[in-house]
C-alpha positions as CSV (number, residue, x, y, z in Angstrom):
1,M,142.4,-81.6,145.6
2,K,141.4,-78.1,146.3
3,K,143.6,-76.9,143.5
4,H,141.7,-79.1,141.0
5,L,138.2,-77.7,141.8
6,S,136.5,-75.5,139.3
7,F,133.1,-73.9,138.8
8,A,132.2,-76.4,136.0
9,N,133.2,-79.4,138.2
10,V,131.0,-78.1,141.1
11,V,127.9,-77.6,138.8
12,S,128.2,-81.0,137.1
13,C,128.5,-82.7,140.5
14,V,125.4,-80.9,141.8
15,A,123.4,-81.9,138.7
16,L,124.5,-85.5,139.0
17,F,123.4,-85.6,142.6
18,M,120.0,-84.1,141.9
19,A,119.4,-86.6,139.0
20,L,120.3,-89.6,141.2
21,S,118.1,-88.2,144.0
22,G,115.1,-87.9,141.6
23,V,115.4,-91.5,140.4
24,A,115.6,-92.7,144.0
25,F,112.5,-90.6,144.9
26,A,110.4,-92.0,141.9
27,A,111.5,-95.5,142.8
28,T,110.1,-95.0,146.3
29,L,106.5,-94.1,145.1
30,G,104.1,-96.9,146.0
31,K,100.9,-98.0,144.3
32,N,98.2,-95.3,144.3
33,A,100.8,-92.9,145.7
34,V,99.9,-90.2,143.0
35,K,96.6,-88.7,144.1
36,T,94.3,-86.4,142.1
37,K,95.5,-83.4,144.0
38,N,99.1,-84.1,142.9
39,I,98.1,-83.7,139.2
40,A,98.3,-80.2,137.9
41,N,95.5,-78.8,135.8
42,G,95.9,-79.8,132.1
43,A,98.7,-82.3,133.0
44,V,96.8,-85.4,131.7
45,T,96.5,-84.7,127.9
46,T,95.1,-87.0,125.2
47,K,98.5,-88.4,124.4
48,K,98.9,-89.4,128.1
49,V,95.7,-91.5,128.1
50,K,96.1,-95.1,127.1
51,N,93.8,-96.5,124.4
52,L,90.7,-98.1,125.8
53,S,91.7,-97.2,129.3
54,I,88.6,-95.0,129.9
55,T,85.7,-97.5,130.3
56,A,82.0,-97.0,130.9
57,A,82.6,-97.5,134.7
58,K,85.1,-94.6,134.7
59,I,82.6,-92.1,133.2
60,R,80.3,-90.3,135.7
61,N,76.6,-90.2,134.9
62,G,75.8,-87.2,132.8
63,A,79.4,-86.5,132.1
64,V,79.2,-87.0,128.3
65,I,77.0,-84.3,127.0
66,G,76.1,-83.4,123.4
67,S,78.8,-80.8,123.0
68,K,81.4,-83.5,123.9
69,I,80.3,-85.9,121.1
70,A,81.9,-85.4,117.7
71,N,79.6,-85.2,114.6
72,G,78.8,-88.7,113.4
73,A,80.5,-90.3,116.4
74,V,77.4,-92.2,117.6
75,G,76.4,-94.5,114.7
76,T,73.5,-96.9,114.4
77,S,75.6,-99.8,115.6
78,K,76.3,-97.9,118.9
79,L,72.7,-97.6,119.9
80,A,71.1,-100.3,122.0
81,E,67.8,-101.9,120.9
82,G,64.9,-99.6,121.9
83,S,67.3,-97.0,123.5
84,V,65.9,-94.0,121.5
85,R,62.4,-93.2,122.9
86,S,59.8,-90.7,121.6
87,S,60.3,-88.6,124.7
88,T,64.0,-88.1,123.9
89,L,63.4,-86.8,120.4
90,G,63.2,-83.1,119.8
91,G,60.4,-81.4,117.9
92,G,60.8,-81.8,114.2
93,V,63.7,-84.2,114.5
94,V,62.1,-87.0,112.5
95,T,61.6,-85.5,109.1
96,T,60.4,-87.1,105.9
97,G,64.0,-87.7,104.7
98,K,64.7,-89.7,108.0
99,I,61.9,-92.2,107.4
100,K,62.7,-95.3,105.5
101,D,60.5,-96.3,102.5
102,L,57.6,-98.5,103.6
103,S,58.5,-98.2,107.3
104,V,55.3,-96.6,108.4
105,T,52.9,-99.5,108.3
106,E,49.2,-99.5,109.1
107,A,50.0,-100.8,112.6
108,K,52.0,-97.6,113.3
109,L,49.1,-95.3,112.5
110,A,46.7,-94.2,115.2
111,G,43.0,-94.4,114.7
112,N,41.7,-91.6,112.4
113,A,45.3,-90.3,112.0
114,V,45.0,-89.9,108.2
115,S,42.4,-87.3,107.8
116,G,41.2,-85.6,104.6
117,S,43.5,-82.7,105.0
118,K,46.5,-85.1,105.1
119,L,45.7,-86.6,101.6
120,A,47.2,-85.0,98.5
121,A,44.9,-84.2,95.6
122,G,44.3,-87.3,93.5
123,A,45.9,-89.6,96.2
124,V,42.9,-91.8,96.6
125,E,42.6,-93.6,93.2
126,T,40.0,-96.2,92.1
127,G,42.5,-99.0,92.9
128,K,42.7,-97.8,96.5
129,I,39.0,-98.1,97.2
130,G,37.6,-101.5,98.4
131,K,34.7,-103.2,96.7
132,E,31.4,-101.8,98.0
133,A,33.3,-99.3,100.2
134,V,31.4,-96.3,98.8
135,T,27.9,-96.6,100.1
136,G,24.8,-94.4,99.7
137,E,25.5,-92.5,102.9
138,K,28.9,-91.5,101.6
139,L,27.4,-89.8,98.6
140,S,25.9,-86.3,98.5
141,A,22.1,-86.1,98.3
142,T,22.4,-84.4,94.8
143,L,24.6,-87.1,93.4
144,L,22.6,-89.9,95.0
145,G,19.4,-88.5,93.5
146,Q,20.9,-88.9,90.0
147,L,21.8,-92.5,90.4
148,A,19.6,-95.5,89.5
149,R,19.5,-97.9,92.4
150,N,18.0,-101.4,92.6
151,V,17.0,-101.5,89.0
152,T,14.4,-104.1,88.1
153,F,12.7,-105.2,84.8
154,P,9.1,-106.3,85.4
155,A,7.5,-108.8,83.0
156,P,6.1,-107.1,79.9
157,V,2.4,-106.5,79.6
158,T,0.4,-107.4,76.5
159,S,-3.0,-106.0,75.4
160,V,-5.9,-108.1,74.1
161,F,-4.8,-110.2,71.1
162,D,-7.5,-110.2,68.4
163,A,-8.4,-108.9,64.9
164,I,-11.5,-107.0,66.0
165,T,-10.2,-104.0,68.1
166,A,-8.7,-101.3,65.9
167,E,-6.9,-99.5,68.7
168,K,-5.2,-101.2,71.6
169,S,-3.3,-100.1,74.7
170,A,-1.4,-101.5,77.6
171,T,0.4,-100.3,80.8
172,A,3.3,-101.8,82.6
173,E,3.5,-100.9,86.3
174,C,6.5,-100.6,88.5
175,P,6.5,-102.3,91.9
176,A,5.5,-100.2,95.0
177,G,8.2,-97.8,96.0
178,K,9.9,-97.7,92.6
179,V,9.6,-95.3,89.6
180,A,9.9,-95.8,85.9
181,I,13.3,-94.7,84.5
182,G,12.7,-96.2,81.0
183,G,10.4,-98.4,78.9
184,G,9.2,-99.2,75.4
185,A,6.5,-101.0,73.4
186,G,6.0,-103.0,70.2
187,V,3.3,-104.6,68.1
188,L,2.9,-108.4,68.0
189,G,1.3,-110.1,65.0
190,S,-0.4,-113.5,64.9
191,D,1.6,-114.6,61.9
192,V,4.8,-113.1,60.6
193,P,5.4,-109.9,62.5
194,G,6.1,-107.9,59.3
195,D,2.6,-108.6,58.0
196,A,1.0,-106.9,61.0
197,Y,3.4,-104.0,60.9
198,K,2.2,-103.0,57.4
199,T,-1.3,-102.1,58.7
200,V,-0.7,-101.5,62.5
201,A,1.5,-98.6,63.9
202,L,2.6,-97.7,67.4
203,T,1.1,-94.2,68.1
204,W,2.2,-93.6,71.7
205,S,4.9,-94.9,74.1
206,A,5.8,-92.9,77.2
207,P,6.0,-92.9,81.0
208,K,2.7,-92.5,82.9
209,S,2.7,-90.0,85.8
210,P,-0.6,-90.0,87.6
211,S,0.8,-88.4,90.8
212,G,3.7,-86.4,89.4
213,R,6.1,-89.3,89.4
214,A,6.3,-91.8,86.6
215,T,5.4,-95.2,88.1
216,S,4.5,-97.0,84.9
217,W,4.9,-97.1,81.1
218,Y,1.9,-96.6,78.7
219,A,1.7,-97.4,75.0
220,V,-1.0,-97.3,72.2
221,A,-1.1,-99.0,68.8
222,R,-3.7,-98.4,66.0
223,E,-4.6,-100.0,62.7
224,I,-3.8,-97.6,59.8
225,A,-5.7,-100.0,57.4
226,P,-8.1,-102.8,58.1
227,E,-6.1,-105.8,59.6
228,E,-7.6,-109.2,59.3
229,K,-5.0,-111.0,61.4
230,E,-4.9,-110.9,65.2
231,W,-2.5,-108.5,66.8
232,A,-1.6,-106.9,70.1
233,V,0.6,-104.2,71.7
234,Q,3.2,-105.2,74.2
235,V,4.7,-102.8,76.8
236,Y,7.7,-103.1,79.1
237,V,9.1,-100.8,81.8
238,V,12.4,-100.3,83.6
239,C,12.1,-99.4,87.3
240,A,14.4,-98.2,90.0
241,E,14.3,-97.3,93.7
242,A,12.7,-93.9,94.2
């Protein structure tokens, strides 16, 4: 037998022995026999990890940080209801483009959150203002002074009605606390008005200001030719809150 031994025969026999010994050694490994210390650094690669084998229970708290998450990996369907809180959002994260149309309702706005500086020029239109929302206290004193408030129309006042007096006058007064903002006068005839108008003319019609403020309307009418029929002058005034 010694004559038939060669270097190649010896090498092949040693290799066969080592292979058989390795199989026998692997077969003797029991459950949980391979510990963490037995795994070389970088030995467990992505291809060696079975799909769905790493569950939530296998991940240490704080192990998955932002740099470990791929862009777009966490979609809306992956977020639990109410999981994203205000305290976890960075400054400037919620931009205009991130807000859904009509998602910011009145209930989401804090009291006095929308101030004048937050409104664009022309943003508040007539249709946005409620009825009777603009009160006197909301107007400037200058503008308020130019407005007619609580306008009233007192009953007209008529002078004596006869054919004797050649000149007649009458005054229509405003109620207390109001001023005259307008008025007028006319001539009344006893018959057809046109007959009296031919001989009677209105010579004066204007506001009356005894104390610097017009509080009444005054008018005068006069015969320009003898008038046999009875006539009178009638005055009316338009008043508003002072």
